[in-house]
DRENPASE-724958 format. One record per residue (C-alpha): residue number from 1; residue in one letter; y, x, z. Coordinates in steps of 0.001 Angstrom, whole numbers. Example, Ala and Ser with C-alpha at 12.3 -4.5 7.8 and 13.67 -1.06 7.14 Angstrom:
<nodes>
  seq  type        y        x        z
    1     A    -4500    12300     7800
    2     S    -1060    13670     7140
</nodes>
This chain:
<nodes>
  seq  type        y        x        z
    1     M   206310    88253    80688
    2     T   203649    90754    81344
    3     E   201423    93092    79407
    4     F   198029    91850    80205
    5     S   194941    93154    78141
    6     G   196960    94086    75140
    7     W   198468    90588    75218
    8     E   202396    89625    75943
    9     M   201705    86809    78912
   10     P   203719    84623    80557
   11     V   203666    84870    84627
   12     Q   205740    81745    85047
   13     Y   208110    79483    82943
   14     S   209820    77205    85322
   15     G   208178    78730    88727
   16     I   204908    79112    89879
   17     T   204906    76474    92742
   18     R   206467    74030    90309
   19     E   203936    74807    87591
   20     H   200925    74636    90248
   21     Q   202094    71209    91619
   22     A   202026    70006    88414
   23     V   198422    70724    87728
   24     R   197676    69523    90983
   25     T   199473    66032    90936
   26     A   199905    65249    87021
   27     A   198896    67822    84226
   28     G   199988    71276    83276
   29     M   198923    73520    80230
   30     F   197953    77004    79705
   31     D   197872    79640    76706
   32     I   194764    81046    77334
   33     S   194375    82507    73580
   34     H   193588    86054    75002
   35     M   190635    84856    75948
   36     G   187550    86360    74081
   37     K   185775    83803    71597
   38     F   182381    84728    70570
   39     R   180068    82363    67995
   40     F   176178    82657    67619
   41     V   173891    81307    64766
   42     G   170480    81642    64446
   43     K   166780    80483    64979
   44     T   166289    82944    68414
   45     V   169872    82543    69439
   46     L   168445    81173    72607
   47     E   165653    83275    73272
   48     Q   167737    86247    72920
   49     L   170666    85102    75404
   50     Q   168002    84177    77985
   51     R   167107    87935    78681
   52     L   170760    88872    78916
   53     V   171700    85870    82073
   54     P   170081    85025    85494
   55     S   171000    81410    84591
   56     D   168327    79218    82571
   57     L   170174    78291    79443
   58     S   167118    76160    78390
   59     R   168361    73455    80331
   60     L   171328    72857    78116
   61     Q   171235    70178    75847
   62     P   173527    70432    72994
   63     G   177056    69520    73920
   64     E   176359    70969    77323
   65     A   177689    74457    78926
   66     Q   176625    76605    81446
   67     Y   178921    79015    83719
   68     T   176986    82117    84069
   69     V   177038    86210    84259
   70     L   176351    88889    82320
   71     L   174377    91465    84506
   72     N   173627    95263    83969
   73     H   170483    97176    85020
   74     N   171478    96975    88489
   75     A   172284    93060    88609
   76     G   176127    94301    88595
   77     I   178313    91625    86699
   78     I   179416    92667    83499
   79     D   181431    89764    82989
   80     D   181444    86072    84201
   81     L   181696    83832    81378
   82     I   180821    80114    79928
   83     F   178132    79629    77249
   84     Y   177993    76388    75000
   85     N   175157    75215    73218
   86     Q   176578    73253    70036
   87     G   173129    72171    68799
   88     F   171795    72915    65203
   89     D   173246    73357    61507
   90     A   172000    71634    58654
   91     E   169776    74899    58094
   92     G   168322    74462    61760
   93     N   169881    77512    62956
   94     Q   171214    77196    66913
   95     R   174653    77246    67341
   96     W   176213    78546    70645
   97     V   179626    79705    71591
   98     A   180864    82209    74748
   99     I   184115    82290    76113
  100     V   184612    85639    77776
  101     N   187132    87299    79646
  102     A   190090    88941    78081
  103     A   189935    92173    79892
  104     T   186087    92530    79057
  105     T   186158    91047    75823
  106     H   185635    94374    74019
  107     K   183136    95489    76813
  108     D   181325    92396    76464
  109     K   180993    92426    72801
  110     T   179824    96280    72760
  111     W   176827    95217    75403
  112     L   176204    91821    73070
  113     L   175673    93652    70344
  114     D   173555    96660    71846
  115     H   171205    94091    73548
  116     L   171015    91153    70750
  117     D   168820    91941    67419
  118     I   171681    91160    65072
  119     H   169274    91033    62106
  120     Q   167928    87802    63655
  121     L   171079    86124    64075
  122     E   174641    85981    63063
  123     F   177533    87321    65648
  124     C   181156    86237    64873
  125     D   184189    87162    66982
  126     D   186736    84833    67012
  127     S   189373    86218    69268
  128     R   192031    87006    67243
  129     D   191714    84042    64793
  130     T   191654    81000    67028
  131     V   194084    79808    69733
  132     L   192768    78264    73275
  133     I   194985    75681    75483
  134     A   193776    74250    78614
  135     V   194996    71263    79551
  136     Q   194491    70709    83422
  137     G   195259    67731    86118
  138     P   194518    64630    87088
  139     A   196323    63288    84322
  140     A   195412    65754    81677
  141     V   192738    63778    79971
  142     E   195332    60483    79194
  143     Q   198287    63089    78220
  144     L   195700    64630    75866
  145     E   194206    61404    74604
  146     N   197893    60481    73745
  147     V   198272    63503    71655
  148     I   195018    63908    69577
  149     D   194046    60142    69286
  150     A   190562    60441    70780
  151     D   188369    58920    73100
  152     L   187329    61859    75977
  153     S   186288    59748    78803
  154     D   182404    59647    78065
  155     V   182822    63863    77897
  156     K   180909    64972    81475
  157     A   181694    67971    83277
  158     F   181227    70947    81203
  159     G   180451    68573    78467
  160     H   182139    69567    74978
  161     L   182204    68389    71361
  162     E   183493    69289    67823
  163     G   186226    66650    66697
  164     T   189611    66340    65094
  165     V   192768    67637    66842
  166     L   195881    66740    64547
  167     G   194060    66244    61774
  168     Q   192110    69450    62209
  169     P   188866    70721    63011
  170     G   188486    71469    66877
  171     F   186284    72525    69792
  172     L   187173    70465    72853
  173     A   185366    71248    76364
  174     R   185745    69952    79685
  175     T   185900    72986    81546
  176     G   188731    74978    83153
  177     Y   189919    77373    85890
  178     T   191804    75528    88374
  179     G   189891    73288    90071
  180     E   191007    69994    88413
  181     D   189645    68089    85947
  182     G   191079    68615    82236
  183     F   190179    70174    78634
  184     E   189837    73853    76917
  185     I   190960    72815    73202
  186     M   189911    76024    70709
  187     V   191682    75741    67234
  188     A   193640    77536    64280
  189     P   196784    79018    65215
  190     D   199097    76769    63024
  191     T   197171    73638    64887
  192     G   197452    75400    68297
  193     I   201293    75487    67772
  194     K   201550    72022    66978
  195     L   199546    70860    69881
  196     W   201399    72527    72443
  197     E   204455    71268    70983
  198     A   203118    67638    70818
  199     L   202026    68175    74519
  200     L   205295    69675    75400
  201     Q   206989    66072    74257
  202     E   204408    64279    76125
  203     G   205820    65899    79103
  204     V   202963    68415    80230
  205     I   204094    71322    81957
  206     P   203559    74743    80587
  207     C   202016    77162    83376
  208     G   201611    80790    83177
  209     L   199377    83414    84934
  210     G   200978    83126    88424
  211     A   199833    79502    88604
  212     R   196798    79855    87100
  213     D   195924    82709    90242
  214     T   196882    80569    92833
  215     L   195244    77353    91371
  216     R   191674    79159    90562
  217     L   192230    80851    94017
  218     E   192684    77433    96262
  219     A   189224    76328    94523
  220     A   187409    79770    94964
  221     M   187128    80753    91948
  222     A   185921    84297    91460
  223     L   188513    86795    89147
  224     Y   186778    89875    87225
  225     G   187937    92807    88093
  226     Q   188884    91876    91737
  227     D   186249    89548    93253
  228     I   183480    90504    91449
  229     D   182810    93569    88844
  230     D   179487    95543    87967
  231     S   179016    96823    91473
  232     T   178600    93236    92715
  233     T   175663    91111    92166
  234     P   175538    87368    91896
  235     L   173956    86975    95387
  236     E   176604    89048    97174
  237     A   179335    86910    95344
  238     G   177996    83747    96309
  239     L   177033    82914    92967
  240     G   173389    82276    93889
  241     W   173198    79003    92283
  242     L   173500    80902    89101
  243     V   169968    82685    89539
  244     H   167271    80901    88401
  245     L   164377    82781    88880
  246     D   161621    80197    89115
  247     S   162637    78787    86053
  248     K   162470    81524    83753
  249     G   161246    84846    82522
  250     D   162300    87970    82471
  251     F   166149    89199    82060
  252     I   168260    92308    82770
  253     G   168572    92907    86295
  254     R   165988    90616    87609
  255     S   164134    92843    89858
  256     I   166914    94012    91431
  257     L   167838    90286    92470
  258     E   164067    89725    93257
  259     Q   164506    92593    95906
  260     Q   167483    91228    97253
  261     K   166599    87765    97316
  262     Q   163669    89006    99559
  263     A   165569    91495   101622
  264     G   168251    89774   101920
  265     V   172358    90683   100879
  266     K   174317    93013   103322
  267     R   177317    91915   102220
  268     R   178871    88336   100957
  269     L   182100    87186    99572
  270     V   183634    84753   101738
  271     G   186601    82526   102384
  272     L   188934    83738   104760
  273     Q   191859    81882   106374
  274     M   194908    83590   107878
  275     Q   196755    82380   111370
  276     G   200244    82066   110421
  277     R   201798    83053   107144
  278     N   200865    86672   107070
  279     I   199214    87327   103267
  280     A   195936    88928   103044
  281     R   196363    90554    99354
  282     H   194023    92431    97357
  283     G   192763    95743    98972
  284     Y   193618    94873   102469
  285     P   190909    96003   104897
  286     V   188964    93571   106990
  287     L   188193    94265   110789
  288     H   186320    92948   113394
  289     E   186316    94835   116956
  290     G   188831    97264   115678
  291     K   186692    98748   112892
  292     T   187095    98141   109150
  293     V   183843    95726   107926
  294     G   185403    95051   104710
  295     V   187946    94309   101861
  296     V   190014    91529   100907
  297     T   189968    90797    96963
  298     S   191984    88265    96510
  299     G   195263    86613    98512
  300     T   197834    84360    98438
  301     L   199866    81587   100046
  302     S   198429    78124    99079
  303     P   201139    76218    97795
  304     T   198861    73131    98058
  305     L   197920    73598   101776
  306     G   200694    75527   102856
  307     I   198544    78353   104276
  308     A   197271    81849   103684
  309     I   194099    82155   102178
  310     A   191988    85092   100593
  311     L   188673    85907    99387
  312     A   186876    88998   100989
  313     Y   183486    90527   101327
  314     V   182503    91158   104913
  315     P   178582    92070   106191
  316     V   176585    89111   105780
  317     E   176080    88994   110089
  318     L   179998    88127   109773
  319     S   180212    85656   107088
  320     K   179401    82446   108866
  321     P   182343    79687   108509
  322     G   184453    80144   112072
  323     Q   183754    83851   112579
  324     A   186924    85703   113862
  325     V   187957    88546   111997
  326     E   191484    90567   111547
  327     V   193086    92109   108394
  328     E   195253    94966   108561
  329     I   198565    94166   106682
  330     R   200993    97305   106461
  331     G   199684    98821   109293
  332     K   199208    95906   111892
  333     S   196451    93509   112580
  334     F   196615    89887   111829
  335     A   194071    87192   112918
  336     G   191888    85286   110460
  337     E   188783    83058   110476
  338     I   186084    83073   107709
  339     V   186010    79390   106313
  340     K   183957    77362   103963
  341     K   184533    77831   100032
  342     P   186250    76361    98247
  343     F   189815    75854   100269
  344     Y   190859    73105    98041
  345     R   188104    70550    95897
  346     C   189577    68330    93396
  347     Q   189864    64642    94942
  348     K   188835    62586    91460
  349     S   185230    62768    91021
</nodes>
């Protein structure tokens, strides 16, 4: 166990490698109740949220979701998060949900309340009042259906629905942070405990923060506070696909992104594969021709691939796959190569 953003969190239950392999080959479950959970209700929710993110949320139909980023006025990333469009209530109010990182929940809430007109919408922080359980892996949907008695096959990736979980109201989203198929289920705490125990009886393997980190890194998913932060823009972080300059109006940070788009970024977050089993860890310098040119943001020995992988910021001219670089590890230089992301891609469509 370890302290994490005010929560006592499991690093591992039965071993990081075993938990990692369970998600890649069958199913694993994560208690991610520490994540921030916000609800928005009102006539102008979409209009107001549009001003805070570079992604065009108007594209979303009810039952669809968008991974995106909150930006500061320098286009730096305040947090990465997912917005879920839940459609309308009986009074015609728009209903949206946001799931944010645990470490940034307070910061995100403060930013949102500072930049939303709360007289025109209702904002609810459900972070402490709900449980969130992620069931991930090629067998995740089957295992979950055995427990909750529901047909989830028609829910597309980044789709979501409100349904019944063990006889109680629940929110089920086909999202995750592992690179595998699966669902994230938000329910009341009592129902969450029963769901966890039922999944455990089905043979779903409990997984901790250690496996969550190796899984997301193989899928080249950014970790806030390491790979992205307030000083990095989505264009630098390889998240340009979230920036919809052509289809939406003004938003915070737009002018900076327009300038970067026109002039080009000077650095880029890339995939890095080490030769041998030398692990390039967070903070290690990246070298080229003997000079420090960048820094490693995340690194591990991939349990699935058996190779040392990392994410790192390097100058854009060194960011093409095949580029040779070195990483300084404990005072010595070790060879590496820039490679395409992700390192691992889910085999199931």
